[in-house]
N, C-alpha and C positions, 0 to 999 in steps of 0.2 A: 598256952602258956607263953609268957614273956621269953624272946629271944633277943640278945642283944648280936650284933655283927658288924663288921666292915668289909669294905672292897680292897682289895689288895693284887699289885702285877707282880710277879718275880720278888716276892719280897717286901715290896715297896706300896705301903699306903695310900689308897686313892679317896679315901674316905674317912671321914669322922666316924667315931662310933653310933649304930644306928641301933634299931628296934622293930621289931615286930611281934605280934599274938598269932599263935598257932588256932584254928577255928575249934570252939566247943562241938562237946559230944551232942546229940540230939535231944539227949536228956538234961542236958544245961542249957539251953536255947536261950539265949539273953544275948543279943550282939546289936550291933549299929552298922549301916552303911550307907553311903552316898551315892546319888546319881544324879547325873549333871549329863552335858552335851555342848556340842558345836562351839567349841574352844578356837576356831581355824582361822580368827582375826581380831584386833583389838587388843593386842597382848597386854597392856596393862589393865584393863579392866578384866581378862583371865588371869594376871597374877591376884589381882583383888579377889577375886572367887576363889581362888587355889588357897589364899590365906587364911580364908576365915575356915573351908574345910580343912586346915591342919588343925585350927585350934579347936576343932569339934574332934579329933584322935578317931578317926571310923576304922573300924576293923578290915573293911577295904571298900574300893570304889568301880561303881558301874559307871562307864562312857558310852552314852547314844550315840556314839559317832560323827564324825567331821571333827575331827582330831584336828586336822590342819587344812589349811585351804588348798595345798596342792600335795597330794600323798607319793609324788615322784620325786620332791624336792628337801634334797638333803638339811640344806640351811633352814628349813621350815621344822622339820622335826627336831633339826637342834636346840630350836629357840621352845619348841611343847616340851624336852624333856629340862630344858634350864628352869622352866617357869614351874613344871612338876614335881622336879626333882625332890623336894622336902617330903612333897606330900606321900610319893611312893617309894621314898626311902622306909615309911611305915605302913605302908597300908597297898596290899595288891590290887593294882587296877587292872579290870575287864572290861576291854572295849568289843564295839560293836561296830562293824566297818560300814562308814557313811559314803556318799556318793564322792564326796570331797579326797576321799583314800584314792580313789579309781582303781581300787584295787591292784594297788602296786605292790612291785614285791620290795617296797623298803618296811610295809607295815607288816609284812610276814616275816623280814630279817630283823624287827627291831622289837616284837613281842613273840614269847612261847606259851600258846596257847592250847587247851586242850583241844584231841579230836583231830579234827581237820582245821583247826585254827580259823575257820569261816563261821562257820557253826558249830554251838560245842552246849556243853549241858557242865555244872559244876554243884554238890551239895556242899551247905553250909549250917551246921548246927541243924535245926529241925525245918529246913528249908532247900527245896530246889530251883537252880535259876538256869534260864535258856538264853542263849543268844542267839541271833540269824543273823543273816546277811540281806537284810532287804535294805539293797541301795541304789537297784536300778540297773545293774549287771547281773546278779544272779537271779535264776530260776527256783519259784517257790508255790508253782501251780501246782494243784494235783496231779500224781504220777512223776511229778520232779522230785529227784533225790533228797532236796532238802523238806520236801513239803511230807514222803517217806517217812524219814529219820524224825523230823517235829511229830509226827503225830505218835510212831513210836513212843518217843521219850515222854509226850505226857501223859501216855497212857498206861508207863510203868511207874510212874513216880508214885512214890510212898510216904511220902514227906508230909509234914502238916502244911505247909506254906509252899505256893508254885508262882514264880514270877517269869516273865519272858520282857528281855529285852533287845531291841532293835531300831533302825533309825526312821523309815520312813512311817508317820502313824496312822493308823486306820482313821483317826477321830480329830480334824482340827477347825478351828473357827478363823485361822488364816489361810491365803490365798492357795488352798490345796490344787494339786493335779492329777493325773490321771490315775497315777500310780497309788495315791492315797485310797482311790477308789476299790482299786484290784485287791490290795490288801483288807480292806474291808471286805469284800467279798469272799475273798479268800479264806483268810488265817481267823477271822474271827468268831465264825461256826465252831471250829479245833477248839480256841479259848473257852469257849461257852460247855461245851460236850465235855472238856477233861479236866473243870474246874480250875482255870487260871484265877488266882486273886489280884495279880497286879502286874500289867503291862506298861512297859516304859520305852519311851521313844524319843526321837530328836527331830531334828530337818526344818520345822517350824519355829524359828527363834523367838521364841517367849516360854510362859508357863501355862500351861492346862490341862485340868482335870476333868473326866467326863467320866460318867458312873452307866455302864450298858448290862443289863442282863446278868447282872452281879459281879462284873469284872470292872475293877477299876483302872483306867487308862489317863496316865500321867507321859503328858509332852514335857519333857524337859530339857529346853536348847538354849541356854539364856548364859553359857560358858565364855561369852564373848563375841560372840558375831553380831553383825546388826540386827536390832530388833525388828520383828515381824505386826503389824499390826493386824487385828482382826477384823474381816471385811464383813463378816456375820456373825452367827453364834448357832453354836451346835445345838440341835434340842436337850441333849440330853447331858449339859456341859454344868458341871458344879462348881466351878472356880477356873480365872483366868485374869493374868496379871501380865502387863507388858513389862521386864524386869530383867536385867542379867541376874542371875540365881542358881540353886542348885535345891536337891531336894536330900533329904534326910531320914532314912526310915530305922525304926527301933523295931527290935522284935523281942517279944519278951513272953513267951512259952504260944499260948493261943491268942494274945494281942499285938495287935501291929500300929504303931502311929507315924505319922507321916509328917514333914514340917517342913514346906516350901520355905528358903529364905533367901534375902536378895543378897546380893553384892555388898552392900551400906548395912547389912544385917537384921531388913524389916520382913516380920513373918509375914509373908505374903497368903498363905492357907496350912491349913490343918485338916488331917481325917485320919479318921481309925478306921481300923477292919477287925472283926474277930475269926478266929480259924475255926471251921464245924470237926 
């Protein structure tokens, strides 16, 4: 359903007319969402990426973390929302914490998210989305609170599609650190065991897609931060691009189509999946 709204304070309008759409029912599963991340610097690039996303009118947006360069800076958050305002007026944004958010109080003051707001899940149409806190500050090892919650949430899924989003990727052809290896060893076995379809990450400032044991891993970290070139090649790599970008994902029942689009409108990669 399409709703119109405007923001008011004390009866005085603070915004013009804006609209949003409510989520479809599972049996009407046709929707489009956008994933992108690492918008923390180069505001002109960030703005160009957001303007292209606005033109596509997605149903909602997933941000893979590092929204700003310094999570404790009110000025940086003001700039972020000024750039994102038109997009966020029409599409809900579901962010994951990045290392540059610094686990800051400002992040939790500015967003109102499900669950404990650090890791959470929501359903949309015939898909379940799980967002984690993998930012170098939260524990996600076995026997941690987050790990137990993740396994329980994945095991309980009854939706046709299952997505997971968080900041630090398990697979990268850029210069990864120790945390990437820990993520790979700890979390990817859960994704394979419980039938996760797509994992969306940020942190490494480029676009990359890896296909590993039935799971599609997408690094989408081209929202504005300086780009990181590849230093090698993951053996499971299916696509790589050194470009500012975003990823459009369209679900039509049991079919998924993904398109990575650069800030200048170039198609960088396309992929498809079907749900069993």
